[in-house]
N, C-alpha and C positions, 0 to 999 in steps of 0.2 A: 249777497250771493256767495255760495260756497265755492271755495277754490282749494284743491283742484276739483274736477268733475267727479260726481259720485254715481255709483250704479245702484239702481233700485229694482227689485224684483216685484212684479205685480201679478198676483194669482187671484183673479177675479172671475166669478161665474157669470155675472151680468155683462153681456157683450157691450151694451150701450154705455153702462157705467165704466167699464174697463177702458173704452176708447176715450171717454170724457176725462177720466183721471189721468190716463196716459198723456193726452194732449195738454192737460192743465199742469202737469209736473215736468214734462219734457222741456229741456232748455239747455243752455250752455253749461250750466253747473249741475244738471241732473240728466242722467241717461236712464230711461225707463225700459225694462225688459218685460214684455208681456209673455208669460209662460202659460202653456196650454194644459200642463199637468204637473203633478208633484214630482214625477220622475224627471222632468226637464230641470227642475230645481236641483234635485239630487245629483244629476249627471253634469250639471253646468260647471264649467271651469272658471266662471266669473266670480270674483270676490264681491259680494253685495254689501253695501253699506246700510241698507234698510230693506226689509221685506214687508210688503203689504199683502195680507192674506185674508181672503173672504172666509168667514166661519163655515159657509156652506160649500166651499170649493170642493169639487169632486164628491158631491153628495155627502158632505159632512167630514170628509178626510181633512179638510182645512183646519177644523177645530183641533183635531188630534195633532196635526203638524205644528200648529201654533204652540200647543202645550209642550211638545217634544223639543222644539227649537228654543223655547224660552227657558227650559230647564237645563238643556245640554250646553248652551253657549252663553258666555258673557260678552261676546264680541259684537255680533250683528244685531241691530235693533229690530224687533218684531212688532209690527203694527196690525191692528185688526180692522177689517172692513165688515160692517154689519148694518142692518136696518134697525129701526126703533123696536120692532117686534122681537129682535134677537138680543135685547138688552141683557137678559139673565146669562145667556151663553157668553156674551162679550165680557161681562163682569168676571165670570169664572176664568176666562183667558187672562184677564188683567191680574187676577190673584196668582196665576201660575207664572207670571213674569213678563207678559206682553206689556209694551210701553204705553199705548194709547189706542183710542178708537177713532176711525174715520167713518162717520155716519153717511149712509146712502139715503137719498141722493147727495153726492159730494158737494161740499162747499169748497171750491177750489182754492180760495185764498187761505182758508183755515188749513186745508190739506197741505199746502206748500209750507206753512209755518210748522205744522206738526212733523212733517217728514224731514225738514231741515234740522229741527231740534233733535230728532232721532239720529240723524246722520252725525251731528256733532257729538252726541252721546257715544256713538259707535267709535268715532275717532279717539275720543278721550279714553275709552276702555282699551282700545288697541295700544294706545300710548302707555297706559298703566301696565298692561300685560308685558310689553317690551321692557319696561323699567323693572318689573318684578323679576323677569328672567335674568336681566343683567345683574341685579343686586343678589339674586339667589346664587348665581354662578360665583360671584365674588365671595360671598359668605362661605360657600362650600370649600373654598381654597384655604380657609383658616385651619390652623392646627388645633388640637384639642385644648391646649392651654390658652391659645388666642381666643377660641370660642368661649372659654370660661370667662376671660376678661371682657369680651364683647357682651356676654349675657349680663354681667354685673353693670357694665356701662349703660346699656339700654334700660336698665332698671333705675338709672339715675344715681348710682353710687360713685363716691369720690375715690381718688387713688388710695388714700389711707384706708378706707373701708374695704376696698378690694384686696389690698395687701393683707389686711388682718384676716379676712374670710378665706383667702387662698393660702395663707401661711407662708407668704413670700415677701421679699423686700419691696419697698416703694420703687427703688430703681428698676427692679425686675418688672414691675407692673408697667412702668413707663416704657420699658423696652418692648413688651408685648403690645402695648397700646400703639406705639409708633409703627410696629410691624403690621398690625391690623389696619391702621390708617392708610398705609401704603397700598395694601391689598384691596381695600374698599374705595380707594381714591377719594378720601375725605381729609379734612384739615383739623377738625376739633370734635370734642365730645358732643357739643351742641349740634353740629352738623350731622353727626351720626344719628342722634335721636330724631332730628328733623327729617332726615332722608328716609329713615326706616318707617317713621310714622306716615310720611307722604306716600311711600310705595306700598306698604303692607297694611296701613291703617293702625288705629289705636289698638285693636285686638291683636294684630300681628306684633306690635311692640310688646304687649303683655306676654304673648306666647314666647317670644325670643328672650325675654327677661327670665324665663323659667327653663327653657331648653333650646339648644342650638344644634340639635342632632339633624342628620340628613333627612329624616322623616318629616320633621317640623318644617325645615326649609322647603322641601318638595311640596308639602301641603299648602304653604303660603304662596309659593310661586304659581300653583295651579288652582288657587281658590277661585270660585265662581262668585262674581258679584252680580246679583240681579239688578238690572236697571230700574230706577224709580220711574214709573210711568207718568206721563203727563196727565194731570187730572182734568180731562176734558170729557165728562160724561155725556152720553147721548141725551139730547134734549127731548 
């Protein structure tokens, strides 16, 4: 059971299937909002943890909405509602970033598993986003020389190598290193590399080893990570 409760938006054309899925998902850990139109979703002030959207919702607008939401956000998980005859359209939505397919008529046990996995994915990405923002703000406070030392450190270079490349003394490198440790709230070079890799990923680590300018920091903080969809093809 998920804790705390999660909000799920359900945009489903088939009235009977909508009621069935609503009743099957609704519970103490899931609150299902049945929306009548896409405008209801756009205007809603609720923060949804998962969206279940019928590809045929509002005469096909659902498919376009799925593509837009999957591309524009790395936070809320988008799931597809489709029939077996809509397999090709569902696959296109998966390629654009949707997480999984709920086949109609719904298997409620499977639907609960898929939706709960999607919600957990949403929570993980939101946590990662917060961590990126915190780390980005901290790195942005570094001076130019501290950023230079930082860049060398995330590249895995030792103090002597950094001193040689920067043309400064080893003691000065230690001073810069202590200063940036304080600003980033870390205790060691190993923790620095580990934390950067965990927050920004391996690619982020490589980018910061080459440049620590404001543009690079901003790009890493706002990077969009497409969720990996659950591989549950329509049978």
